[in-house]
N, C-alpha and C positions, 0 to 999 in steps of 0.2 A: 641668674642668681647662683652663687657659689654655695655648695654644701660644705660646711666645716665641721670637723669633729669637735673642735673647741669653738663653741658658739661665739664667745666674745674674747677679746684679749684681756688677760688678767693683769691689772696694774699692780706692780710690786711696790711695797711700802718703801723699800730701800733698794737701790741698784745692786745687782748681784756682783760677784767677783768678776764675771765676764763683761760687766757693764751693761747688761740687758736692763731695760726699764720696764718692759712688759713681756709677757709670755704669750706667744702665738704659735701657729703651726710650725713656722720655720725655726723658731727658737727651740721648740720641743724636739725637733729632729736633730738639731745641733746638740742638745742635751743628751739624747740617746746615743749619738755618735761618740760624744765624749765619754759617756758611761761605758760603752762597748770597748773603746780604746783603753780606758782605765782598768777595766776588768781583765782584758787580754794582757796588758802590761803587767798587772799584778800577778797573773797566773804564771807568766814567764819568769818574773823576778822571784816568786816564791818557789818555783820548781828548781831554779838555779841555787837558791839558798838551801833547800832541802837536799839537793844533790851534794852540795859542799859539806853540809853537816854530816850527812851519811858517809861521805868520803873520809872526813876527819875521824868519825867513830871507827870506821873500818881500819884506818891506818894506825891510829893511836892506841887501840885497845888490844890487849893480849887475851881477853876472855872470849871464848868462841861464841857465846850467846850474843854478846854486844857486837862482835864482828858481823854476825849474821843479821842483826838488827840494822847495822849501818849499811850492809849490802842491800837489804830490803828497802831502806829509805832511798838509796840511789836508784834502784830499779823502779820504785813507785814514782819517783820524781820524773824519770824519763818517760814512763807511761803517761803521766799527767801532761807533760809537755807535748808528747806525741799526739794525745787526744785533742789538745787545744789547737795545735797546728793543723791536724787533719780536719777538724771541724771547719776551720777557716778555708782550707783548700777545697773541701767538698762544696761549701756554700759558694765560693768564688767560681768553681768549675760549673756548677749548675746555672748560676746567674750572677754576674758581678754586681748587679744592682742590689742583691740581698746583703752584701757586705757593705756597700756604700750607702744603704738605706734610701736609695733614690726612689724606690716604689712607695715608701712611706711618705716621702716628701710630696709625691704626686697625689696620693690619697688625701693627705691632710690639707693640701692647698686647694683641693677640689677641681683640679684641671684634668682629671681622667674622664674618659668618655663612658 
């Protein structure tokens, strides 16, 4: 007998964007993978956007306070990007299954010993 975190598959009233008709353990892991990828992509895109906006403030302003604020935006964007990339690299170095969510798939499917 398999132990499932989700006792029964939940029947969706309408198929989702991905075409799923029911939610089960495998779909949940796919959802988490997609959410993780979306958050990571948004972090990278927003840090590039903030770096660009900070660079424009720094280049186009003659006011020292605004130049300083632009420089701070650029530095903070690089820190944010560095933290996001470092967290991925640390998790991948410790165990690549942490990034691929393979362990979660095993736990939810009930195939672990």
